[in-house]
C-alpha positions in Angstrom: 25.3 19.1 0.4 24.4 21.3 -2.3 21.6 23.6 -2.2 19.7 21.4 -4.8 20.1 18.4 -2.5 18.4 20.4 0.4 15.5 21.3 -1.8 15.2 17.6 -2.5 15.5 16.7 1.2 12.9 19.4 2.1 10.3 17.9 -0.4 11.1 14.4 0.9 10.3 15.8 4.3 7.0 17.3 3.4 5.9 14.3 1.7 6.6 12.5 4.8 4.5 14.7 6.7 1.6 14.3 4.4 1.9 10.5 4.9 1.5 11.2 8.8 -1.7 13.1 8.6 -4.6 11.1 9.9 -6.6 10.2 7.1 -3.6 9.1 5.2 -2.4 6.9 8.0 -5.8 5.3 8.1 -5.5 4.9 4.2 -2.0 3.3 4.3 -3.1 0.9 7.4 -6.3 -0.3 5.2 -4.1 -0.5 1.9 -1.6 -3.0 4.1 -4.5 -5.5 4.6 -5.8 -5.2 1.2 -5.1 -8.5 -0.6 -6.2 -8.2 -4.0 -6.6 -11.7 -6.2 -7.9 -10.1 -9.4 -9.1 -7.0 -11.1 -12.7 -7.7 -9.6 -11.2 -6.8 -6.0 -10.1 -3.4 -7.4 -13.7 -2.8 -8.9 -15.1 -4.1 -5.4 -13.0 -1.6 -3.7 -13.6 1.3 -6.0 -17.5 0.8 -5.4 -17.1 0.6 -1.7 -16.6 2.5 1.3 -13.1 2.1 1.0 -12.7 3.7 -2.5 -11.2 6.8 -0.9 -8.7 5.0 1.1 -7.6 3.2 -2.1 -7.4 6.2 -4.2 -5.6 8.1 -1.5 -2.8 5.7 -1.4 -2.1 5.1 -5.1 -2.6 8.9 -5.9 -0.2 10.1 -3.3 2.5 7.4 -4.6 2.2 8.4 -8.3 2.1 12.0 -7.4 5.4 11.7 -5.1 7.0 9.6 -7.9 5.8 12.3 -10.4 8.3 14.6 -8.4 11.2 12.4 -9.0 10.3 11.8 -12.7 10.0 15.7 -13.3 13.4 16.3 -11.4 12.1 17.7 -8.3 13.7 15.1 -6.1 16.6 13.2 -6.6 15.9 9.4 -7.4 18.3 8.0 -5.3 17.6 10.2 -2.2 14.0 9.5 -2.7 14.6 5.7 -2.8 16.8 5.7 0.0 14.2 7.7 2.1 11.2 5.7 1.1 10.3 2.0 0.7 6.8 2.0 0.8 6.1 3.0 -3.0 7.6 -0.3 -3.7 5.3 -2.4 -1.5 2.3 -0.5 -3.2 3.8 -1.2 -6.7 4.5 -5.0 -5.6 0.9 -5.0 -4.6 -0.7 -3.5 -7.8 1.9 -4.6 -10.6 0.3 -8.1 -11.3 -3.1 -6.3 -12.0 -1.9 -3.0 -13.8 -2.4 -4.2 -17.3 -6.0 -5.2 -16.6 -6.4 -2.0 -14.5 -5.4 0.1 -17.3 -7.3 -1.6 -19.8 -10.7 -1.4 -17.8 -10.0 2.3 -16.9 -9.0 3.2 -20.5 -5.9 4.7 -19.1 -2.6 3.3 -20.4 -0.8 5.6 -18.3 -2.5 4.7 -15.0 0.1 4.8 -12.2 2.8 5.3 -14.9 5.0 7.6 -12.4 5.0 4.9 -9.8 6.0 2.4 -12.3 8.7 4.5 -13.9 10.4 5.2 -10.3 10.3 1.5 -9.6 11.6 0.3 -12.5 14.5 2.4 -12.5 15.4 1.2 -9.0 18.6 -1.0 -9.1 17.5 -4.6 -8.7 13.8 -3.7 -8.5 12.7 -7.4 -9.4 14.4 -9.1 -6.9 12.9 -6.3 -4.4 9.5 -6.9 -5.5 9.7 -10.6 -5.2 11.2 -10.1 -1.6 8.2 -7.6 -0.8 5.9 -10.1 -2.2 7.1 -12.9 -0.2 7.1 -10.9 3.0 3.5 -9.8 2.4 2.3 -13.4 1.9 3.9 -14.1 5.4 2.2 -11.1 7.0 -1.1 -12.0 5.3 -1.0 -15.5 6.7 0.0 -14.1 10.1 -2.8 -11.7 10.1 -5.4 -14.3 9.0 -4.0 -16.6 11.7 -4.7 -13.8 14.3 -7.9 -13.1 13.0 -8.9 -16.8 13.3 -7.6 -17.0 16.7 -9.5 -13.7 17.8 -12.6 -15.1 16.2 -11.9 -18.6 18.1 -11.6 -16.6 21.5 -14.6 -14.6 20.9 -16.7 -17.7 20.3 -15.2 -19.5 23.4 -15.9 -16.4 25.4 -19.6 -16.5 24.3 -19.9 -20.0 24.8 -18.7 -19.7 28.6 -21.1 -16.8 28.9 -23.8 -18.9 27.8 -23.1 -21.9 30.0 -23.2 -19.6 33.1 -26.8 -19.1 32.2 -27.4 -22.8 31.4 -26.3 -23.7 35.1 -28.8 -21.5 37.0 
């Protein structure tokens, strides 16, 4: 491996370490469950207590991709070592034109977009990710409903014990 590749690998490992930081882990975990349906969902997030989490995830991946776009990290090595940037972009991409217009920033998430669009077969990858996201969201909603139903049943059982006194 060339000296340049070692430097690329070192930067990738440093990016990985940043992703392991607790606040970043919390932000990534929250972003995984964020299910935007329109531009308004982003505005709602930006005006909520989740704003920092949202901004942390998107700015992290745009920054990481800027390292690729500016030649600090080999694109193939970056894409071989990461996949989360594709997931983030797949979630944001349908809304990017409206978000860019709303923010008055035509370059918003431009580094992320460039890296993703330079991935071989990126459209198929994004479609697969979106399909997987929908399945996971459905599973998440089913589990949440089951937990809520279980909590209601526990509450009803608890209440019935007091009715029999």
